[in-house]
N, C-alpha and C positions, 0 to 999 in steps of 0.2 A: 570596759574594754573589750570582754567576750564577743560582745553585740556587734561592736566597730570592728574586731576583726573579722566576724561573720559576712557583715556588710562589705567590707573589703574583698574578703574572698570571693563573693557573689558577683561584685562590679568585675574583678578581675575575671571570673569564669564568665561572664557576659560579654566583654570585651575580647577575651582571649578568640571565645566562639565567633565573634562579628569579624575579628581581625583575618581569622582564618578561610570564614566563608569569602571576605572580600579577594584576599590572594586567589583565590581558587582561578584557575586552575594550578594546580603545583607539578601535577604527572600528565601522561598521556590519557586520555581518554576514550573507552570503547565505544563505536557506535554500531549495535549489534543489526544485522540485516536478518530477519526470521525466515528467509527462504535461503534457496541456492545461487550461487550465483550465476550470474547472466540474465535475470531476468528485470523488469520496471525497478522494482524496489532496491536493488542491490546497484543498477545505474545512475539512481537518482544520490542514492549514500556517497556513492564513487566521484560522485560531479562535485559534492557539497565539500566532503572529508577533509582535503587538504587546504582549500582557502580557508575554512572553519578552525582548523588549527593553528593555520598561523593567525588568524585574527585573534586567537583565544591565548596564543603562545604557549601552545601544548599539543604536541600530534592527536589529532584526531582518529583511531585505526578501526578499520572496519572488518567485523569480524562476520561470518556469513554460518546461521544455525538453522536448517532447514526442517522441515516434517511436519506433522500434524496440520499442515493446511498453515501455516505460521504460527500456530501455539505453542511450541516447545521453545522457538526464540523468544516468543513474547513473554511468557513463562518466565525466562530466565530475568528477563529484565523487570518486570514485576516483583522479582525475588530479592533484587540485588540493593545494597546500600544506599540509602538515598542522599548520597553524597557527592552527586555530578560526575562520577566518574564511569559509570556504567548507564547507558544510554541506549535506547532502540527506536528503530523506525517502525511506527504505526501506521498499517494500514486499514483501506476498507475488510479486509479480510479480515486482519486480527482484532480488531475492534467493533466489527460489527457483524458479519457473514457468518462468521466461525462460531462467534460465542450465542447467534441467535440460534445456530444448526445444532448445536452441539453441548449438551446439556452437561458435561463432563469437564467442558474446558476450565484448564487448571487455575483461572482467575477472573477477577470481578473488575469488566471493563472500568464501572463507574466508581469504583473504589480502590484498586491496586495501580495505577497509573496516575503522574503528574504530567499535563499536557503542556508541551513547550511551545511549537509552533508547527503549525502546516506548511510543508515547504511548497508541494504543486498537488495539482488535481491533472490528472490525465485520461484521457479517451481511453476507453475498450472498443476492441474489433475482432468481430468473427472470420477467421481468415482460412483457407483450403489450401491443400497441398494441388498442385499444378494438375496433375493428372486426375483430380475430382472432376465429374461429369459437370458438375454447374460452375459458369464461369464468370456470374456475377449475381445479385440478390435473388433478382425472380427464378434464375436456374435453378440456384441453391434452395429456395424454398420447394419448388416443383419436385425436385426429386428427391429432398427428403421425405415430404410427404408421398409420392408415389411408393418409396420403399420404408415404409416403417420399421424398426429396428435394425436397420441394415448396417448404419454407418454410425463412426463412435467418433467422440471430441475428447480432445486432450482441454487440462484445465492445470493450473497452478497446483492445486490441489483440493481437495473434499473441504467445504464450507468456504473457499476462494470467491471473491466477488463475481470471478467469471463463472463459475460452477452454478452460482445461486440466478445469475443473470441469466446463462443459458436455460436452467429448467424453467425460468419466468417465460422466457420465449418460447419453448417447448409448449408449456401450457397456453399462451397466447395464440398459437397457430395450429393446435393440434397436432405436433410432429413429435416423432419417438427417435432419440439419438443415445447411445450408450455411453456413460461418462467415464474417461479413463484419466483419474488422477495422477497429478505426478507430485515429486519433492519441489516444485518449483516451476517458474516461465522457462528457465534455461533447456532443463531435460524435456519439459512439454514442447518446446519449438522443435528441439534437435530431432524429436520423433515423428513431427509434421512434416518439417522438412523434406526427414527422408523417409518418408510417405507411409512409416510404421501404423500413423492415425491420420484419417484423411481431413480432418477438421479441427481447429483448435478456437477457443474463445479467449483471448490475450488482452493484456493492457498494450496498447498503441507503440509505447517507445521500445519495448523489446522485440515486437513484432515488426516494427517499420523496416530496421534493415533487410529483414527477408523479403518484405512486400517490395520495397524497391529493386532488389535484386532479381526480382519475378522468381522468388524460390518458393514464396505464398503469393496467393490471390487474395486480397480484400476483398468480402461480399458486402460488409453493414458495420457502421461504427456507431458507438455512443458516444455523440459529441454536441456541445451546443451548435456547432454548424458543421459543413463539409471541411475534412482536412485539405489545406492548398497541396501538401505531398500525393493526396488521393482526389483529384476532382471528381471522378467519375462516381465515386462509391459513396451512396445515400448514407443519411444518419438514420437510427431507430426512427425518431421521430418521423420522417419523410414518408417511411414505410408503414406508418400508422402503428408503433409500437413504443410510445410516448414513455410508457412507463420503464421501460429499458432503457430508456436512452441517460443513464448516469453515466457519472465520470468516478476515478478513484483516486483518492487522496493517499497521499505522501508525508507523513510529518515525525517531529521526534517528540518523543515520550521520554520521563524517566520514570523511576519507581514513586509509590504513593510518599508523601511529605518530604518531597525533594524542597530543601530552602526556596524559599520567593526571590531572594537574591540571588540564586546561581540559576533559578528558573529565567529571570530578566536577564543576566548576562546572557545566557544563552540564546534566548530570542532576539535579543538587538545584534549580537553577533551574526547569527543567522539570516537574519533582515539585510545586516550590512554586507554580507557576502552576496547574497539574491539582487544586489542593487548594482553590483558589478555587471557590466554588458556583455563582457565575455561567458561570465558563468549563467545571466540570464538567456543568451544564446544557445548555450548547448545545453539548456534544459526545454528552451521552446523550440529548438530544431526537432525536439522528439513530438511534438504537440502536444506537450503539456504546457499547463497555462499556472505562472507562478501566484501562490496564494500570501504570505507572508503577513501572516496578521497576528494576532496577540494571544497566549496563551487561552486567556477567558472565550474568544472564539472558535478557537480550535476545541476547546472541550466541550463547547454547544454543538458543535459538526459532528463529534464523534457520538454525543446523545442522542440527535435525531436520526441519524446514518444507523444506526444499533436498532432504535424504533422500528425503521421502514423495514427493516429485513427480519425482525423478530415476527412483525405481522405478514410479510411474505412467508414464512415458515409455518407460520397456524394455518393461515390459510390456503395453504399450497401441501399441507402434510408432511413435510420436508423431514429427514432424519437423516444420521449419519450413514445408515445402512446402504 
């Protein structure tokens, strides 16, 4: 009798757990953006949050937690309970460049996250305040070569993808510019537009509105081909810097040990949202390319990008200082 009772309890426990997971979600879901409001990561998150909430039957609430090049917010997601109610937006900065350059990063990319889906990949752009002497790529390169150390550039933070990409650019071209890190793209863009910093390397979606309004001048873009909204702006590949012609990804991750059925449900719901022509249009208008792959594919992308930037950091002897 005891054995049967224990077996029954065990089956009840398994059944109850499965039932709870199949009922997921039963309350609002937090989607943490590890950067300040106003940047590309924030933009992507807010485009999908409401429709994803409708698809799942519970609100998806975006929260911003900037600082540390994205590591503070990413660490919060890594520490959260693996119940599906604390998710985060993962970027190349939080899962590749920042971990590659910062030995004190408070999480392990390979073991502390559960990849859910890669939402989109976006180009990156070097842009200048209109008062800057260079009005195109050739003039920009000539100006910074003539005046080493004179100009500074803004980035979303130390260890961000655009920080490391600009350092790659400097080493490839023999130029010297001062890095000014911010707590996200929003504040960096504000100062670049105001002329506090003459140059910025940023993700295209957050910079593009300022470029269209002629409040920033696009100089060169990291993208597979020229961007229709900026037909006169060359890609890094076109100017002979193919290694820097890298895009940034924006995906959803949860803490480690997130149950597979919850991962699959989130992945399927997000993919359905990204099939909506209106949602696709909003994302693609920023110059981004929809990804919407499997959790396994996103995990492989994260692994490969981390390896690329670890190699860059080692070869170029980059540090957080």
